[in-house]
C-alpha positions as CSV (number, residue, x, y, z in Angstrom):
1,X,0.0,0.0,0.0
2,X,1.5,3.3,-1.1
3,X,1.9,6.2,1.3
4,X,0.1,9.4,0.7
5,X,-1.0,12.6,2.6
6,X,-3.8,12.0,5.0
7,X,-6.7,14.4,4.3
8,X,-7.5,14.7,8.0
9,X,-4.2,15.1,9.8
10,X,-2.0,16.1,6.9
11,X,0.8,13.6,7.5
12,X,2.1,11.2,4.8
13,X,1.3,7.7,5.9
14,X,-0.3,4.5,4.7
15,X,-4.0,5.4,4.1
16,X,-7.1,3.3,4.5
17,X,-10.7,3.7,3.5
18,X,-13.6,3.2,5.9
19,X,-16.1,0.6,4.6
20,X,-19.0,2.3,6.2
21,X,-18.7,6.0,5.3
22,X,-16.0,5.7,2.6
23,X,-13.7,8.2,4.5
24,X,-10.0,7.8,3.5
25,X,-7.2,8.5,5.9
26,X,-4.3,7.2,8.0
27,X,-4.9,4.4,10.5
28,X,-4.9,6.8,13.4
29,X,-7.5,9.1,11.9
30,X,-9.6,6.1,10.8
31,X,-9.6,4.7,14.3
32,X,-10.3,8.2,15.7
33,X,-13.3,8.8,13.4
34,X,-15.3,5.8,14.5
35,X,-17.4,7.8,17.0
36,X,-18.3,10.2,14.1
37,X,-18.7,7.5,11.4
38,X,-22.5,7.2,11.7
39,X,-22.8,11.0,11.4
40,X,-20.6,11.1,8.3
41,X,-22.5,8.2,6.7
42,X,-25.9,9.9,7.4
43,X,-25.1,13.6,6.6
44,X,-22.3,13.1,4.0
45,X,-20.5,16.2,5.5
46,X,-17.1,14.8,4.3
47,X,-18.4,15.0,0.7
48,X,-18.7,18.3,-1.3
49,X,-22.4,19.1,-1.8
50,X,-21.8,20.6,-5.2
51,X,-19.3,18.1,-6.8
52,X,-19.8,15.0,-4.6
53,X,-16.0,14.8,-4.1
54,X,-14.1,14.3,-0.8
55,X,-13.4,17.7,0.9
56,X,-9.7,18.5,1.3
57,X,-9.7,22.2,2.3
58,X,-11.6,24.9,4.2
59,X,-12.6,28.3,2.7
60,X,-12.1,31.1,5.1
61,X,-13.9,33.5,2.8
62,X,-17.2,31.5,2.8
63,X,-16.4,29.5,6.0
64,X,-17.2,26.3,4.2
65,X,-15.6,22.9,3.5
66,X,-14.6,22.6,-0.2
67,X,-13.2,20.0,-2.6
68,X,-10.5,20.5,-5.2
69,X,-13.0,21.4,-7.9
70,X,-14.6,24.3,-5.9
71,X,-11.6,26.6,-6.5
72,X,-12.3,26.4,-10.3
73,X,-15.9,27.7,-10.3
74,X,-17.7,28.8,-7.1
75,X,-14.7,29.9,-4.9
76,X,-12.4,31.7,-7.4
77,X,-9.8,33.8,-5.6
78,X,-11.0,32.7,-2.1
79,X,-8.7,32.0,0.9
80,X,-8.2,28.2,1.1
81,X,-6.5,26.4,4.0
82,X,-5.9,22.7,4.4
83,X,-8.2,21.0,6.9
84,X,-5.4,20.3,9.5
85,X,-4.2,24.0,9.3
86,X,-7.8,25.3,9.5
87,X,-8.5,23.2,12.6
88,X,-5.2,24.4,14.2
89,X,-6.0,28.1,13.4
90,X,-9.5,27.8,14.8
91,X,-8.5,25.9,17.9
92,X,-5.8,28.5,18.7
93,X,-8.5,31.3,18.6
94,X,-11.1,29.5,20.8
95,X,-9.7,30.6,24.2
96,X,-9.6,34.3,23.0
97,X,-13.1,34.0,21.5
98,X,-14.5,32.4,24.7
99,X,-13.0,35.2,26.9
100,X,-14.4,37.9,24.5
101,X,-17.9,36.3,24.6
102,X,-17.8,36.0,28.4
103,X,-16.9,39.7,28.7
104,X,-19.7,40.6,26.3
105,X,-22.1,38.4,28.3
106,X,-21.1,40.1,31.5
107,X,-21.5,43.6,29.9
108,X,-25.0,42.8,28.6
109,X,-26.0,41.4,32.0
110,X,-24.9,44.7,33.6
111,X,-26.8,46.6,30.9
112,X,-29.9,44.5,31.4
113,X,-29.8,45.3,35.2
114,X,-29.5,49.0,34.3
115,X,-32.5,48.8,31.9
116,X,-34.5,47.0,34.7
117,X,-33.7,49.9,37.1
118,X,-34.4,52.4,34.4
119,X,-37.8,50.7,33.8
120,X,-38.7,51.1,37.4
121,X,-37.7,54.7,37.3
122,X,-39.7,55.3,34.2
123,X,-42.8,53.7,35.8
124,X,-42.4,55.8,38.9
125,X,-41.2,59.2,37.5
126,X,-42.3,59.4,33.9
127,X,-46.0,60.0,34.4
128,X,-45.3,62.8,36.9
129,X,-42.8,64.4,34.4
130,X,-45.3,64.1,31.5
131,X,-48.0,65.6,33.7
132,X,-45.7,68.6,34.6
133,X,-44.8,69.1,31.0
134,X,-48.4,68.9,30.0
135,X,-49.3,71.6,32.5
136,X,-46.4,73.7,31.2
137,X,-47.7,73.3,27.6
138,X,-51.2,74.2,28.7
139,X,-49.8,77.2,30.4
140,X,-47.9,78.2,27.3
141,X,-51.0,77.7,25.1
142,X,-53.0,79.9,27.5
143,X,-50.4,82.7,27.5
144,X,-50.0,82.5,23.7
145,X,-53.8,82.6,23.3
146,X,-54.2,85.6,25.5
147,X,-51.3,87.4,23.7
148,X,-52.7,86.6,20.3
149,X,-56.2,87.7,21.2
150,X,-54.9,90.9,22.6
151,X,-52.8,91.5,19.5
152,X,-55.7,90.8,17.1
153,X,-58.1,93.0,19.1
154,X,-55.5,95.8,19.3
155,X,-54.8,95.6,15.6
156,X,-58.5,95.5,14.8
157,X,-59.1,98.5,17.1
158,X,-56.3,100.4,15.3
159,X,-57.8,99.6,11.9
160,X,-61.3,100.6,13.1
161,X,-59.9,103.9,14.6
162,X,-58.1,104.6,11.3
163,X,-61.4,104.0,9.4
164,X,-63.3,106.3,11.8
165,X,-60.7,109.0,11.3
166,X,-60.4,108.8,7.5
167,X,-64.1,108.6,6.6
168,X,-65.0,112.1,7.9
169,X,-61.9,113.4,6.1
170,X,-62.9,111.8,2.9
171,X,-66.4,113.3,3.3
172,X,-65.0,116.7,4.0
173,X,-62.7,116.4,0.9
174,X,-65.7,115.4,-1.3
175,X,-67.9,118.2,0.1
176,X,-65.0,120.7,-0.5
177,X,-64.6,119.6,-4.1
178,X,-68.3,119.8,-4.7
179,X,-68.6,123.2,-3.1
180,X,-65.8,124.8,-5.1
181,X,-66.8,123.2,-8.4
182,X,-69.2,126.0,-9.3
183,X,-67.0,128.8,-8.0
184,X,-66.2,130.9,-11.1
185,X,-64.0,133.7,-9.6
186,X,-60.4,132.3,-9.6
187,X,-59.3,133.8,-6.3
188,X,-62.4,132.6,-4.5
189,X,-62.0,129.2,-6.1
190,X,-58.4,128.8,-5.0
191,X,-59.0,130.2,-1.5
192,X,-61.8,127.7,-0.9
193,X,-60.2,124.7,-2.6
194,X,-58.4,122.1,-0.5
195,X,-55.9,119.6,-2.0
196,X,-57.5,116.1,-2.0
197,X,-54.1,114.4,-2.5
198,X,-53.3,115.0,1.1
199,X,-56.3,112.9,2.2
200,X,-55.6,110.4,-0.6
201,X,-52.0,110.0,0.6
202,X,-53.2,109.5,4.2
203,X,-55.7,106.9,3.0
204,X,-53.0,105.0,1.0
205,X,-50.8,104.9,4.1
206,X,-53.7,103.3,6.0
207,X,-54.2,100.8,3.2
208,X,-50.6,99.8,3.3
209,X,-50.6,99.3,7.0
210,X,-53.9,97.3,6.7
211,X,-52.3,95.0,4.1
212,X,-49.2,94.3,6.2
213,X,-48.2,90.8,7.5
214,X,-49.5,91.6,11.0
215,X,-53.1,91.7,9.8
216,X,-55.0,88.5,10.2
217,X,-57.9,87.2,8.1
218,X,-60.5,85.7,10.5
219,X,-62.1,83.8,7.6
220,X,-58.8,81.9,6.9
221,X,-58.3,79.2,9.5
222,X,-54.9,78.3,8.1
223,X,-53.7,81.9,8.6
224,X,-54.9,81.9,12.2
225,X,-53.4,78.5,12.8
226,X,-50.0,79.5,11.3
227,X,-49.7,82.6,13.4
228,X,-50.8,80.8,16.6
229,X,-48.3,78.0,16.1
230,X,-45.4,80.5,15.4
231,X,-46.3,82.5,18.5
232,X,-46.6,79.4,20.6
233,X,-43.3,77.9,19.5
234,X,-41.5,81.2,19.9
235,X,-42.9,81.7,23.5
236,X,-42.2,78.1,24.4
237,X,-38.6,78.0,23.2
238,X,-36.7,81.3,23.5
239,X,-33.7,79.5,21.8
240,X,-35.6,79.7,18.5
241,X,-35.8,83.4,18.9
242,X,-32.0,83.5,19.3
243,X,-31.5,81.3,16.2
244,X,-33.9,83.5,14.1
245,X,-32.1,86.7,15.3
246,X,-28.7,85.3,14.3
247,X,-29.9,84.2,10.9
248,X,-31.6,87.6,10.4
249,X,-28.4,89.5,11.2
250,X,-26.2,87.4,8.8
251,X,-26.5,89.6,5.7
252,X,-25.8,92.8,7.6
253,X,-22.8,91.2,9.3
254,X,-21.4,90.1,6.0
255,X,-21.9,93.6,4.5
256,X,-20.2,95.1,7.6
257,X,-17.2,92.7,7.1
258,X,-17.0,93.8,3.4
259,X,-16.3,97.4,4.5
260,X,-13.4,96.5,6.8
261,X,-10.2,98.4,6.1
262,X,-8.1,96.5,8.7
263,X,-8.1,92.9,9.9
264,X,-10.6,91.7,12.5
265,X,-11.0,89.0,15.0
266,X,-13.1,85.8,14.8
267,X,-16.5,85.7,16.6
268,X,-18.0,83.3,19.1
269,X,-21.8,83.1,19.0
270,X,-23.8,82.3,22.1
271,X,-24.8,78.6,22.6
272,X,-28.0,77.0,23.9
273,X,-29.0,73.8,25.6
274,X,-30.5,72.3,22.4
275,X,-28.0,70.3,20.3
276,X,-29.9,70.8,17.1
277,X,-30.0,74.6,17.5
278,X,-26.3,74.6,18.7
279,X,-25.5,72.8,15.5
280,X,-27.2,75.5,13.4
281,X,-25.5,78.3,15.4
282,X,-22.1,76.5,15.0
283,X,-22.7,76.4,11.2
284,X,-23.5,80.1,11.2
285,X,-20.4,80.8,13.4
286,X,-18.2,78.7,11.0
287,X,-19.6,80.7,8.0
288,X,-18.9,84.0,10.0
289,X,-15.3,83.1,10.8
290,X,-14.7,81.7,7.2
291,X,-15.8,85.0,5.7
292,X,-13.7,86.9,8.3
293,X,-10.7,84.8,7.4
294,X,-11.2,85.5,3.7
295,X,-11.5,89.2,4.4
296,X,-8.3,89.2,6.6
297,X,-6.4,87.3,3.9
298,X,-7.6,89.8,1.3
299,X,-6.6,92.8,3.5
300,X,-3.2,91.2,4.1
301,X,-2.8,90.5,0.4
302,X,-3.7,94.1,-0.4
303,X,-1.2,95.4,2.2
304,X,1.5,93.2,0.8
305,X,0.6,94.3,-2.7
306,X,0.8,97.9,-1.7
307,X,4.1,97.5,0.0
308,X,5.5,95.6,-3.0
309,X,4.2,98.3,-5.4
310,X,5.6,101.1,-3.3
311,X,9.0,99.4,-3.2
312,X,9.1,98.8,-6.9
313,X,8.0,102.4,-7.5
314,X,10.7,103.7,-5.2
315,X,13.3,101.6,-6.9
316,X,12.1,102.6,-10.4
317,X,12.1,106.3,-9.4
318,X,15.6,106.0,-7.9
319,X,17.0,104.2,-10.9
320,X,15.3,106.7,-13.2
321,X,16.8,109.7,-11.3
322,X,20.2,108.1,-11.3
323,X,20.1,107.4,-15.0
324,X,18.8,110.9,-15.7
325,X,21.6,112.4,-13.7
326,X,24.2,110.3,-15.4
327,X,22.8,111.3,-18.8
328,X,23.0,115.0,-17.8
329,X,26.7,114.5,-16.8
330,X,27.4,112.7,-20.0
331,X,25.8,115.4,-22.1
332,X,28.0,118.0,-20.3
333,X,31.1,116.0,-20.9
334,X,30.2,115.4,-24.6
335,X,29.4,119.1,-24.9
336,X,32.9,120.0,-23.5
337,X,34.6,117.5,-25.9
338,X,32.7,119.0,-28.8
339,X,33.9,122.5,-27.9
340,X,37.5,121.2,-27.7
341,X,37.2,119.4,-31.0
342,X,35.7,122.5,-32.6
343,X,38.5,124.6,-31.3
344,X,41.1,122.2,-32.7
345,X,39.4,122.2,-36.0
346,X,39.5,126.0,-36.1
347,X,43.2,126.0,-35.2
348,X,43.8,123.5,-37.9
349,X,42.1,125.6,-40.5
350,X,44.1,128.6,-39.4
351,X,47.4,126.7,-39.8
352,X,46.3,125.4,-43.2
353,X,45.6,128.9,-44.2
354,X,49.0,130.1,-43.0
355,X,50.6,127.2,-44.9
356,X,48.9,128.1,-48.1
357,X,49.7,131.8,-47.6
358,X,53.3,130.9,-46.8
359,X,53.7,128.7,-49.9
360,X,52.2,131.3,-52.2
361,X,54.4,134.1,-50.9
362,X,57.7,132.2,-51.0
363,X,59.5,132.4,-54.2
364,X,61.7,129.8,-55.8
365,X,64.4,130.5,-53.3
366,X,63.5,129.7,-49.7
367,X,65.7,129.6,-46.8
368,X,66.4,126.2,-45.3
369,X,65.6,127.2,-41.7
370,X,62.2,128.7,-42.7
371,X,61.3,125.6,-44.7
372,X,62.2,123.3,-41.8
373,X,60.1,125.4,-39.4
374,X,57.1,125.2,-41.7
375,X,57.5,121.4,-41.9
376,X,57.6,121.2,-38.1
377,X,54.5,123.3,-37.8
378,X,52.8,121.1,-40.3
379,X,53.7,117.9,-38.4
380,X,52.5,119.5,-35.2
381,X,49.1,120.3,-36.8
382,X,48.9,116.7,-38.1
383,X,49.4,115.4,-34.6
384,X,46.7,117.8,-33.3
385,X,44.3,116.5,-35.9
386,X,45.1,112.9,-35.0
387,X,44.4,113.6,-31.3
388,X,41.1,115.4,-32.2
389,X,40.1,112.3,-34.2
390,X,40.9,110.0,-31.3
391,X,38.9,112.2,-28.9
392,X,35.9,112.1,-31.3
393,X,36.1,108.3,-31.5
394,X,36.2,108.1,-27.7
395,X,33.1,110.4,-27.4
396,X,31.3,108.2,-29.9
397,X,32.1,105.1,-27.8
398,X,30.9,106.8,-24.7
399,X,27.6,107.8,-26.4
400,X,27.1,104.2,-27.5
401,X,27.6,102.9,-23.9
402,X,25.2,105.5,-22.5
403,X,22.6,104.5,-25.2
404,X,22.9,100.8,-24.1
405,X,22.5,101.7,-20.5
406,X,19.4,103.7,-21.4
407,X,17.9,100.7,-23.3
408,X,18.7,98.5,-20.3
409,X,16.9,100.9,-18.0
410,X,13.9,101.0,-20.2
411,X,13.7,97.2,-20.3
412,X,14.0,97.1,-16.5
413,X,11.1,99.7,-16.2
414,X,9.0,97.5,-18.5
415,X,9.7,94.4,-16.4
416,X,8.6,96.3,-13.3
417,X,5.5,97.5,-15.0
418,X,4.6,93.9,-15.9
419,X,5.2,92.9,-12.3
420,X,2.9,95.6,-11.1
421,X,0.2,94.6,-13.5
422,X,0.5,90.9,-12.4
423,X,0.1,92.0,-8.7
424,X,-2.9,94.1,-9.6
425,X,-4.5,91.1,-11.4
426,X,-3.8,88.9,-8.3
427,X,-5.6,91.6,-6.2
428,X,-8.6,91.6,-8.5
429,X,-8.7,87.8,-8.5
430,X,-8.7,87.7,-4.6
431,X,-11.5,90.2,-4.6
432,X,-13.5,88.2,-7.1
433,X,-13.0,85.0,-5.0
434,X,-14.1,86.7,-1.8
435,X,-17.2,88.1,-3.5
436,X,-18.1,84.7,-5.0
437,X,-17.7,82.8,-1.7
438,X,-19.6,85.4,0.3
439,X,-22.3,85.4,-2.4
440,X,-22.8,81.6,-2.0
441,X,-23.1,81.9,1.8
442,X,-26.1,84.3,1.5
443,X,-29.7,83.6,0.7
444,X,-30.5,83.0,-2.9
445,X,-32.6,85.6,-4.7
446,X,-31.7,88.4,-2.3
447,X,-31.6,91.5,-4.5
448,X,-29.9,93.6,-1.8
449,X,-26.7,91.5,-2.1
450,X,-25.2,91.0,-5.5
451,X,-22.3,89.1,-7.1
452,X,-19.5,91.6,-7.4
453,X,-17.9,89.5,-10.2
454,X,-21.0,90.0,-12.4
455,X,-20.4,92.9,-14.9
456,X,-24.2,93.2,-15.5
457,X,-25.3,93.4,-11.8
458,X,-27.9,96.1,-10.9
459,X,-25.4,98.6,-9.6
460,X,-23.4,98.5,-12.9
461,X,-26.7,98.8,-14.9
462,X,-27.6,101.9,-12.9
463,X,-24.2,103.4,-13.8
464,X,-24.8,102.7,-17.5
465,X,-28.3,104.1,-17.1
466,X,-26.8,107.4,-15.9
467,X,-24.2,107.4,-18.7
468,X,-27.1,106.9,-21.2
469,X,-28.7,110.1,-19.9
470,X,-25.4,112.0,-19.8
471,X,-24.1,111.0,-23.2
472,X,-26.5,109.5,-25.8
473,X,-29.6,111.4,-24.5
474,X,-27.6,114.7,-24.6
475,X,-26.4,113.9,-28.2
476,X,-30.0,113.2,-29.3
477,X,-31.1,116.6,-27.9
478,X,-28.8,118.3,-30.5
479,X,-31.1,117.0,-33.3
480,X,-33.4,120.0,-32.8
481,X,-32.7,121.1,-36.4
482,X,-34.3,117.9,-37.7
483,X,-37.7,118.7,-36.1
484,X,-37.7,122.4,-36.5
485,X,-38.9,122.4,-40.2
486,X,-42.0,120.4,-39.1
487,X,-43.0,123.0,-36.4
488,X,-41.8,126.3,-37.8
489,X,-44.0,128.4,-35.4
490,X,-42.6,127.0,-32.2
491,X,-39.8,128.4,-30.1
492,X,-36.6,126.5,-29.1
493,X,-37.9,125.6,-25.6
494,X,-41.0,124.1,-27.1
495,X,-39.0,122.2,-29.7
496,X,-36.8,120.8,-26.8
497,X,-39.9,119.7,-25.0
498,X,-41.0,117.7,-28.1
499,X,-37.7,116.0,-28.4
500,X,-37.6,115.2,-24.6
501,X,-41.1,113.6,-24.8
502,X,-40.1,111.5,-27.8
503,X,-37.0,110.3,-26.0
504,X,-39.0,109.4,-22.9
505,X,-41.6,107.6,-25.0
506,X,-38.9,105.6,-26.8
507,X,-37.2,104.6,-23.5
508,X,-40.5,103.4,-21.8
509,X,-41.5,101.5,-24.9
510,X,-38.2,99.6,-24.9
511,X,-38.6,98.8,-21.2
512,X,-42.2,97.6,-21.5
513,X,-41.4,95.4,-24.6
514,X,-38.3,93.9,-23.0
515,X,-40.3,93.3,-19.8
516,X,-43.1,91.5,-21.7
517,X,-40.6,89.4,-23.7
518,X,-38.7,88.4,-20.6
519,X,-41.9,87.4,-18.7
520,X,-43.1,85.3,-21.7
521,X,-39.7,83.7,-22.0
522,X,-39.6,82.9,-18.3
523,X,-43.1,81.4,-18.4
524,X,-42.2,79.2,-21.4
525,X,-39.1,77.9,-19.7
526,X,-41.0,77.2,-16.5
527,X,-43.7,75.3,-18.3
528,X,-41.1,73.3,-20.3
529,X,-39.1,72.3,-17.2
530,X,-42.3,71.5,-15.3
531,X,-43.6,69.2,-18.1
532,X,-40.2,67.6,-18.6
533,X,-39.7,66.7,-14.9
534,X,-43.4,66.2,-14.1
535,X,-43.2,69.1,-11.5
536,X,-46.1,70.9,-10.0
537,X,-45.7,74.7,-10.2
538,X,-47.8,76.5,-7.5
539,X,-46.2,79.9,-7.5
540,X,-44.8,82.4,-10.0
541,X,-41.6,82.8,-7.9
542,X,-40.4,79.2,-8.1
543,X,-37.9,79.8,-10.9
544,X,-34.7,79.8,-8.6
545,X,-35.7,76.3,-7.3
546,X,-36.3,74.7,-10.7
547,X,-33.6,72.2,-12.0
548,X,-31.1,74.0,-14.2
549,X,-32.5,77.5,-13.5
550,X,-29.1,78.8,-12.3
551,X,-27.5,77.8,-15.6
552,X,-30.4,79.3,-17.6
553,X,-30.1,82.6,-15.7
554,X,-26.4,82.7,-16.3
555,X,-26.8,82.0,-20.0
556,X,-29.4,84.8,-20.4
557,X,-27.1,87.3,-18.8
558,X,-24.0,86.1,-20.6
559,X,-25.7,86.3,-24.0
560,X,-27.8,89.4,-23.2
561,X,-26.1,91.6,-25.9
562,X,-26.6,89.1,-28.6
563,X,-30.3,88.7,-27.7
564,X,-30.8,92.5,-27.5
565,X,-29.2,92.9,-31.0
566,X,-31.6,90.2,-32.4
567,X,-34.5,92.2,-30.9
568,X,-33.4,95.3,-32.8
569,X,-33.0,93.5,-36.1
570,X,-36.3,91.6,-36.0
571,X,-38.5,94.6,-36.5
572,X,-38.3,97.2,-39.3
573,X,-37.9,100.9,-38.5
574,X,-41.4,101.6,-39.9
575,X,-43.0,98.9,-37.7
576,X,-41.2,100.0,-34.6
577,X,-42.2,103.7,-35.2
578,X,-45.9,102.7,-35.5
579,X,-45.8,100.6,-32.3
580,X,-44.1,103.4,-30.3
581,X,-46.5,106.1,-31.5
582,X,-49.6,103.9,-31.1
583,X,-52.1,105.0,-28.4
584,X,-49.9,108.1,-27.6
585,X,-52.2,111.0,-26.8
586,X,-49.8,113.8,-27.7
587,X,-50.6,116.5,-30.3
588,X,-47.0,117.1,-31.4
589,X,-45.9,113.5,-32.0
590,X,-43.9,113.1,-35.2
591,X,-43.4,109.9,-37.2
592,X,-40.6,111.4,-39.3
593,X,-38.6,112.4,-36.2
594,X,-39.2,109.1,-34.5
595,X,-37.8,107.2,-37.5
596,X,-34.7,109.4,-37.3
597,X,-34.5,108.8,-33.6
598,X,-34.5,105.0,-34.1
599,X,-31.3,105.3,-36.1
600,X,-29.3,107.0,-33.3
601,X,-27.1,105.1,-30.7
602,X,-29.7,106.2,-28.1
603,X,-32.3,103.7,-29.3
604,X,-29.7,100.8,-29.5
605,X,-28.4,101.6,-26.0
606,X,-32.0,101.7,-24.7
607,X,-32.8,98.2,-26.0
608,X,-29.6,96.7,-24.5
609,X,-30.0,98.3,-21.2
610,X,-33.7,97.6,-20.8
611,X,-33.1,93.9,-21.7
612,X,-30.6,93.6,-18.9
613,X,-33.1,95.3,-16.5
614,X,-35.8,92.7,-17.5
615,X,-33.7,89.6,-16.9
616,X,-32.5,90.5,-13.4
617,X,-34.0,88.5,-10.5
618,X,-36.1,90.3,-9.4
619,X,-36.7,92.5,-12.4
620,X,-35.5,96.1,-12.1
621,X,-38.1,98.8,-12.3
622,X,-38.5,102.0,-14.3
623,X,-41.0,104.3,-12.6
624,X,-44.1,104.5,-14.8
625,X,-46.6,105.6,-12.1
626,X,-45.6,109.3,-11.8
627,X,-48.4,111.4,-13.4
628,X,-48.4,114.9,-15.0
629,X,-49.8,117.8,-12.9
630,X,-49.1,115.9,-9.6
631,X,-46.6,116.5,-6.9
632,X,-43.3,114.6,-7.0
633,X,-40.9,113.3,-4.4
634,X,-37.7,115.4,-4.5
635,X,-35.7,112.6,-3.0
636,X,-36.5,110.5,-6.1
637,X,-36.6,113.1,-8.8
638,X,-34.6,116.3,-9.6
639,X,-35.6,119.4,-11.6
640,X,-34.7,119.7,-15.2
641,X,-34.7,123.5,-16.1
642,X,-37.5,125.0,-14.1
643,X,-38.2,124.5,-10.4
644,X,-41.5,123.7,-8.7
645,X,-43.4,121.1,-6.8
646,X,-45.5,119.6,-9.6
647,X,-44.7,117.7,-12.8
648,X,-45.2,119.5,-16.1
649,X,-43.7,116.5,-18.0
650,X,-41.2,113.7,-17.3
651,X,-37.7,114.0,-18.7
652,X,-36.1,110.8,-17.4
653,X,-37.7,108.1,-15.2
654,X,-36.3,107.0,-11.9
655,X,-34.7,103.6,-11.7
656,X,-35.3,101.2,-8.7
657,X,-33.7,97.8,-7.8
658,X,-37.1,96.3,-8.1
659,X,-40.7,97.4,-7.8
660,X,-41.1,99.1,-4.4
661,X,-37.4,98.6,-3.9
662,X,-34.5,101.0,-3.1
663,X,-33.7,103.9,-5.5
664,X,-30.7,103.3,-7.8
665,X,-30.8,106.5,-10.0
666,X,-32.8,109.7,-9.6
667,X,-35.3,110.7,-12.3
668,X,-35.6,114.1,-13.9
669,X,-38.8,116.2,-14.3
670,X,-39.7,119.6,-15.8
671,X,-41.5,121.2,-12.8
672,X,-43.8,124.1,-12.1
673,X,-45.6,125.7,-9.2
């Protein structure tokens, strides 16, 4: 019988096969398995259930006995260990596993006893705690109810008092107007007439207060329930008031940081006893300190940049002064050398003249000593000429060196200018990064806080709006000669009024058309997105929350000039002129002048500017509510040529951030008393 490796113990011995269960192994293992033979025969656990082969390994990936064929299909790349090695590894870990399980059992028994004690505490104390909390809640509900009832009654009493005050005033104003209507004598009429706009203004103020958020509709149960719950939660948990106060102050705090000129310290916000609210406050505190850190870095970068710029400027000025001084000194030296050279040339000419005179005056016979003296003088003059030439060459060399130094200085100045430009670009980049990060931390859709990196933000649009009035509008006013032949009997002031009214009509028409096109475009986009994503749109102000709206808004602003240009090219001049003049009740309107006006840069700038106003979120607002022959607000409009407190005609409309929003650019009116 040949020797082979026993599948059970792993030793190489003579192997035998059990007649009962067919297990094959050494004699020792066969004798040792007799107690388990019946189990092996019954359950076949020594055979692979998949391949019906004798098992020879243990898979520590699946924790399963496997045969030699399992590694080829079902247990590819698994961790196989021989049966003896697997038994050895597992047996060596058993004491450690037993100790770990006993520790866990002891720990759970201790926890079980704690839960039992806690159960008894709950049964004894929890009902009393819940009863006390219930009483506290009832108390809070009672207090909130009393406060809300008092608030509603006080608000209703105020509204009722306002109505009782305004009704007699309205009756008095009506009676006054009816009484003076038939007065024919002007002085008597004016002395008895009382301005009804005062009463109307007071009534409008009452209406605005009545429509405020504090007013409660008793017919709307949801409104009452909402206000009651908000008041109850706020009274019950003062920590919520702290959280709301911190969130409300965030935009103002960021705006204050943006105005810092020097570096500031980080902030620590007050904490509460509620972990959730503390988490929210910590997030706000992190945002605060992150923005403060960015601002401090920007201030430090600006200081470093200024120091570097000043050093480079000082070095450049110093080098420039030194080179200028050297050039002056060189010019002085060259000038002196030129004088010496000129003097030598004059002396040489004199000597040549003397030689020629001497030669012509001497006859055939010449004394030897005089001839020798003349030759010596000639040689001396030749040497002087040679020295003058050498001096001239030296001066030329010096001039070339100075010219090279000047070019090197110019190159150095150009390098420093490039360095300064690079530092300025880095400064602008840091400012853009700060604006972008601060903008992301603020509430979306807040028109009071804008992205400083956007070249078409409302503040820039208001600046271009003022430039349009100062430049293109002024240039269009010079076209009085075009309209004068059509109204020969009118004076220059009246012709100016006609031009002003046509310009105002053109601007408002562009604004209304751009506004309508933008609203229609927005509605189409909303409907398309809602249908594509099966969304339910309940409000007209849901655009910022729609998928992809941020990219759409960026695309509209980025390609605003292209779209405005397409608006101009779509309609013919004749069609535009008819649309502008349509429904305009003005006796001096001129189609010919309007066609000429549409060819000016003023009309093109109006379309571009009004389109950028219309695609802002929210839309910017040009005042179209100011009426002729009414009083105007001098904080929002300034006088054109004549002074007064009433409007004769509108020259330039006021621009607002949005309807009922803050003023961005004052309007202009022709006034009268």
